[in-house]
Every structure is written in structure tokens, then in C-alpha cells.
C-alpha positions as CSV (number, residue, x, y, z in Angstrom):
1,M,23.9,-37.2,19.7
2,K,21.3,-39.5,18.2
3,K,22.1,-41.0,14.8
4,V,20.1,-39.6,11.9
5,T,19.3,-40.9,8.5
6,P,20.7,-39.0,5.4
7,E,18.8,-35.9,4.4
8,I,15.4,-37.1,3.1
9,K,14.2,-33.7,1.8
10,S,15.7,-30.3,1.9
11,G,16.1,-29.5,5.5
12,V,14.5,-32.6,6.9
13,F,16.1,-35.2,9.1
14,L,14.4,-38.3,10.6
15,T,15.6,-40.3,13.5
16,E,16.2,-44.0,12.5
17,K,13.0,-46.0,12.6
18,N,14.4,-48.9,14.5
19,L,14.8,-46.6,17.5
20,I,11.1,-45.9,17.8
21,I,10.7,-49.1,19.8
22,K,12.3,-47.1,22.7
23,L,9.4,-44.8,22.8
24,M,7.7,-46.6,25.6
25,N,6.6,-44.0,28.2
26,K,8.5,-41.3,26.3
27,L,7.1,-38.1,24.8
28,K,7.6,-37.9,21.0
29,A,9.0,-34.6,19.8
30,I,9.8,-32.8,16.5
31,I,12.2,-29.9,16.4
32,I,11.6,-27.2,13.7
33,D,14.2,-24.5,13.2
34,D,15.8,-23.1,10.1
35,E,19.3,-23.2,11.7
36,E,20.9,-26.6,12.0
37,L,23.1,-25.4,14.9
38,N,20.0,-24.5,16.9
39,I,18.5,-27.9,16.2
40,N,21.6,-29.7,17.3
41,T,21.9,-27.6,20.5
42,L,18.2,-28.2,21.5
43,D,18.5,-31.9,20.7
44,K,21.6,-32.2,23.0
45,T,19.9,-30.2,25.8
46,L,16.9,-32.5,25.7
47,G,19.1,-35.5,26.0
48,L,20.8,-34.0,29.0
49,Y,17.8,-32.6,30.9
50,C,14.7,-34.4,29.5
51,P,15.5,-38.2,29.0
52,D,11.8,-38.8,28.8
53,V,11.6,-36.9,25.5
54,F,12.4,-38.8,22.2
55,V,13.2,-36.6,19.2
56,I,11.5,-38.5,16.3
57,A,12.3,-35.8,13.7
58,R,14.4,-32.7,13.1
59,C,13.4,-30.3,10.4
60,S,14.9,-27.1,9.1
61,N,12.1,-26.5,6.5
62,P,8.7,-25.6,7.9
63,V,6.9,-26.5,4.7
64,F,8.1,-30.0,4.8
65,A,7.5,-30.1,8.6
66,I,3.8,-29.9,8.0
67,E,3.8,-33.3,6.4
68,L,6.1,-34.7,9.1
69,V,3.8,-33.5,11.9
70,N,0.7,-35.0,10.2
71,E,2.4,-38.3,9.6
72,L,4.3,-38.8,12.9
73,K,1.8,-37.2,15.3
74,P,4.2,-35.9,17.9
75,D,3.3,-35.0,21.5
76,I,5.5,-31.9,21.4
77,V,6.6,-29.5,18.6
78,F,9.6,-27.3,19.4
79,L,9.0,-24.4,17.0
80,D,11.2,-21.5,16.0
81,I,9.4,-18.3,14.8
82,N,11.7,-16.5,12.4
83,M,12.1,-18.9,9.4
84,P,12.0,-18.5,5.6
85,Q,9.0,-19.7,3.6
86,L,6.8,-19.9,6.7
87,N,7.3,-18.3,10.0
88,G,6.3,-20.3,13.1
89,F,2.8,-18.8,13.4
90,E,2.1,-19.3,9.6
91,F,3.2,-22.9,10.1
92,L,0.6,-23.3,12.9
93,N,-2.1,-21.8,10.6
94,Q,-1.7,-24.8,8.3
95,F,-3.5,-27.1,10.9
96,K,-7.2,-27.1,11.2
97,K,-6.8,-28.6,14.7
98,I,-3.6,-28.6,16.6
99,K,-3.3,-31.9,18.4
100,F,0.3,-31.4,19.7
101,K,1.8,-29.2,22.5
102,I,3.7,-26.2,21.2
103,I,6.9,-24.9,22.8
104,I,8.1,-21.8,21.1
105,T,11.8,-21.5,20.9
106,T,13.0,-18.0,19.8
107,A,15.5,-15.3,20.5
108,Y,12.8,-12.6,20.3
109,S,10.7,-11.9,23.4
110,E,8.3,-9.7,21.5
111,F,6.6,-12.9,20.1
112,A,5.4,-13.9,23.6
113,L,1.9,-12.3,23.3
114,Q,1.3,-13.8,19.9
115,A,2.4,-17.2,21.2
116,I,-0.3,-17.0,23.9
117,K,-2.9,-16.4,21.2
118,Y,-1.8,-19.6,19.5
119,A,-2.1,-21.5,22.8
120,A,1.6,-22.2,22.9
121,F,2.2,-24.4,26.0
122,D,5.5,-22.6,26.8
123,F,7.8,-19.9,25.4
124,L,11.5,-20.4,25.8
125,L,14.1,-17.8,24.8
126,K,17.3,-18.8,23.2
127,P,19.8,-19.7,24.4
128,I,17.5,-22.2,26.0
129,D,18.2,-22.9,29.7
130,G,18.1,-26.7,30.5
131,E,16.2,-26.3,33.8
132,E,13.5,-24.2,32.1
133,L,13.2,-26.7,29.4
134,K,12.9,-29.5,32.0
135,K,10.1,-27.6,33.7
136,A,8.2,-27.0,30.4
137,V,8.4,-30.7,29.5
138,L,7.2,-31.7,33.0
139,R,4.2,-29.4,32.7
140,I,3.3,-31.0,29.4
141,R,3.5,-34.5,30.8
142,L,1.2,-33.5,33.7
143,N,-1.2,-31.9,31.2
144,L,-1.2,-35.0,29.0
145,A,-1.8,-37.2,31.9
146,E,-4.9,-35.3,32.8
147,Q,-6.1,-35.3,29.2
148,N,-5.6,-39.0,28.9
149,E,-7.7,-39.6,32.1
150,T,-4.8,-40.8,34.1
151,A,-6.6,-40.2,37.3
152,I,-8.7,-43.0,38.7
153,I,-9.6,-45.7,36.2
154,Q,-12.5,-48.0,37.1
155,N,-13.1,-51.2,35.2
156,K,-16.3,-53.2,35.0
157,T,-15.5,-55.3,38.1
158,N,-15.1,-52.1,40.1
159,N,-11.4,-52.6,40.7
160,T,-9.6,-49.3,41.0
161,N,-6.2,-48.5,39.8
162,L,-4.2,-45.3,39.4
163,A,-2.1,-44.4,36.4
164,L,0.3,-41.8,37.8
165,P,2.8,-39.5,36.0
166,T,6.4,-39.9,37.2
167,S,9.7,-38.4,36.0
168,E,10.3,-41.6,34.1
169,G,6.8,-42.1,32.6
170,F,3.9,-43.6,34.5
171,S,3.4,-46.0,37.4
172,F,0.3,-48.1,37.8
173,I,-0.8,-48.6,41.4
174,D,-3.6,-50.4,43.0
175,I,-5.4,-47.7,45.0
176,F,-5.8,-50.1,48.0
177,E,-2.1,-50.6,48.3
178,I,-1.5,-46.9,49.3
179,L,-0.9,-46.3,53.0
180,Y,-0.5,-42.6,52.8
181,C,0.7,-39.7,50.6
182,K,3.2,-37.1,51.6
183,S,3.7,-33.7,50.0
184,D,7.1,-32.9,48.5
185,N,6.6,-29.4,47.1
186,S,5.1,-29.9,43.6
187,Y,5.5,-33.7,43.9
188,T,3.8,-36.3,46.1
189,D,5.4,-39.3,47.7
190,F,3.0,-42.3,47.5
191,I,3.9,-44.7,50.4
192,L,2.7,-48.3,49.7
193,R,1.9,-51.3,51.9
194,E,5.3,-52.8,51.4
195,S,6.8,-49.5,52.4
196,T,8.0,-48.8,48.9
197,K,7.8,-45.2,47.7
198,V,6.6,-43.8,44.3
199,V,7.4,-40.2,43.6
200,V,4.5,-38.7,41.5
201,C,4.6,-35.5,39.4
202,R,1.5,-34.1,41.1
203,G,0.9,-31.9,44.1
204,L,-0.9,-33.1,47.3
205,K,-3.9,-30.8,46.7
206,E,-4.6,-32.5,43.4
207,T,-3.9,-35.9,44.8
208,S,-6.4,-35.2,47.7
209,E,-9.1,-34.2,45.2
210,M,-8.6,-37.5,43.4
211,L,-8.5,-39.8,46.4
212,E,-10.8,-38.4,49.1
213,R,-13.8,-40.2,47.6
214,H,-11.9,-43.4,48.3
215,N,-11.7,-43.0,52.1
216,F,-8.5,-40.9,52.1
217,F,-8.4,-37.9,54.5
218,R,-6.1,-34.9,54.5
219,I,-4.9,-35.0,58.1
220,H,-2.3,-32.3,57.7
221,Q,-1.0,-29.9,55.1
222,S,1.7,-32.5,54.2
223,F,-0.2,-35.8,54.7
224,L,-3.1,-37.7,53.1
225,V,-3.9,-41.0,54.8
226,N,-5.9,-44.1,53.8
227,A,-8.5,-44.8,56.5
228,K,-8.2,-48.5,55.7
229,Y,-4.7,-48.6,57.2
230,I,-5.1,-46.4,60.3
231,R,-4.5,-48.5,63.4
232,K,-4.4,-46.0,66.2
233,F,-5.0,-42.3,67.0
234,N,-3.3,-40.7,70.0
235,K,-5.3,-37.7,71.2
236,H,-2.5,-36.5,73.4
237,N,0.0,-35.9,70.7
238,N,-2.4,-35.8,67.7
239,M,-0.6,-38.6,65.9
240,V,-2.1,-41.5,63.8
241,V,-0.3,-44.8,63.5
242,V,-0.7,-46.6,60.2
243,S,-0.3,-50.4,59.6
244,N,3.5,-50.3,59.0
245,G,4.0,-48.6,62.4
246,E,4.8,-45.1,61.1
247,Q,3.3,-42.1,62.9
248,L,1.7,-39.2,61.0
249,P,0.7,-35.8,62.5
250,V,-2.9,-34.6,62.6
251,S,-3.1,-30.8,62.5
252,T,-5.1,-29.1,65.3
253,R,-7.2,-27.5,62.6
254,K,-8.0,-30.9,61.1
255,K,-8.5,-32.9,64.3
256,E,-12.3,-32.4,64.7
257,D,-13.1,-33.1,61.1
258,F,-10.7,-36.1,61.1
259,L,-12.5,-37.7,64.2
260,E,-15.9,-37.2,62.5
261,F,-14.5,-38.8,59.3
262,I,-13.0,-41.8,61.0
263,G,-16.1,-42.4,63.0
264,N,-18.3,-42.3,59.9
265,Y,-15.9,-44.6,58.1
266,Y,-16.1,-47.3,60.8
267,L,-19.9,-47.0,61.0
268,R,-20.0,-47.8,57.3
269,I,-17.7,-50.7,57.7
270,Q,-19.8,-52.2,60.5
271,S,-23.0,-51.6,58.6
272,H,-21.7,-53.5,55.6
273,S,-20.5,-56.4,57.7
274,H,-23.9,-56.9,59.2
275,Q,-25.9,-56.7,56.0
276,I,-28.0,-59.9,55.4
277,P,-27.6,-61.2,51.8
278,A,-30.7,-61.1,49.7
279,G,-32.7,-64.4,49.7
280,V,-31.4,-65.6,53.1
């Protein structure tokens, strides 16, 4: 259990300020619930299942919580519905623009439709299941990554880098270091030149859409390969060999398109290598 300061206002508890330095790559969260037992339970569950979430404030009074949210600017607000003074939806009405993700936490399923109208990111019934909580937080991290333009970032010198969401935060990868990507259900394994692996919280379909403009090709339902590192293609067994010696399958359905893609890729390479500089 995280240490908290003494009660600041009726029903308001803040996490000690000197712990905020640990917020690197963590999602900031505020828990709002009129029952202290529920606050403690959720805080503990987050600690067990969502180590990438840092609870910056805990509040049992929704009126005071308005000031907390405006001041601390959390990424996520875990919000109870049935509370005195203001219920959860009345609390949300106090904001002209909601800049945080809302996860409704309630014992009453009949609030689900109204939660959708308030654009709640998720709706969790008490007692809250740790695995469901973990999935909700992961969806928020992926959504924030997209909002913050964590796809391809191009700087003025045309160097390309990726800022990719992982279970621990983000990994920054030079796009030209990627040998290939492999599907792992809703995750993607990025295999790099040094044969290191980065597990990214993003499916291969979305990864393909992001990388195909950079000479990557979806050779198989489970594989996306960087043309730069293809060293051989065996037409007898439909396998490509990449620069680290690994063999990757090319699906029969993709074979014709792949051969056309790789042919065009090397034509472009040869064309660029034979260009005569201006003024020569």
C-alpha cells in the first residue's frame, strides 16, 4: 500500500509529492469513490495487476475531486457512480472538456448505457476483476499512444523513429533496425538487427499499416518483413532468409504480390545508385 499524506480536505487523500518522480512512463490516475474500503481495494488491485499505473490522488468527496482533477491532470479517473453530493455523472458534468480517460467502477450494471453516453472508456463492475482491470488499462495506453502520435515520427533530417507502447511504457526504435515483425495475438514482436526482441502492445495489422510505406511487406498472416534485410527467397519452399539467418514463410496467397514488391524495391535501389548528382 502506498503511503499517503494526512487528510487534506474532507475525503481527500494525496500521494506524497516526492513519489511523483517515479511517474516516468506511468499513467497518472485518480480514484474517486465515497467508500474508503473500495478506494483501498482498487488501489491494491492496481498495484498487483497494473504496475504502469501510478495513483496520484484518492478522493472520497466528488466535490473536492473536481479541484484535484483540474490541478493534477490525470490520464485516468476511476469513478464511482453512487456518491453523496454529486453522483459520478453529475461530477463529469462539471467539466467543459473532459481531457482524461474515464473508467466507471460501480456495483450497478444499469449505469452501463449512461456511461457510454459520457464516453466512458470502460465500465467495470464491483468487485473489480484484476484481469479485466489490466485489459482496460492496456486499451487506454494504446489509445493514448495513438493520440500522442506515437506512430512514426519524422524529424527535419528525415530520420525515422518509432515510439512504441509496451507493457512497461514505451520503447524508442530506429525503424531501420527492424528485421521483421511477428504476430503474437494482440501483440507484435519486433525483431531487431542484433536479434533482440521488443514486445509491442499493438497488433500486426496496425503495425503493417504503419510500416508498409517504409518498404515492409506482409509476407504471411503472422509476419511482416523489412525488404532491406531480405537476403534470399527459396521458391521451392516459399521461405525468405533475412540477414540474421532466420527463415520466414511466405504464404501462397502472398507469393505473387511479394515477388512484384521485391522486384520493384530493387529497381528503386538500382535507380537511386545510378543517379548523377546535379552539377556533375
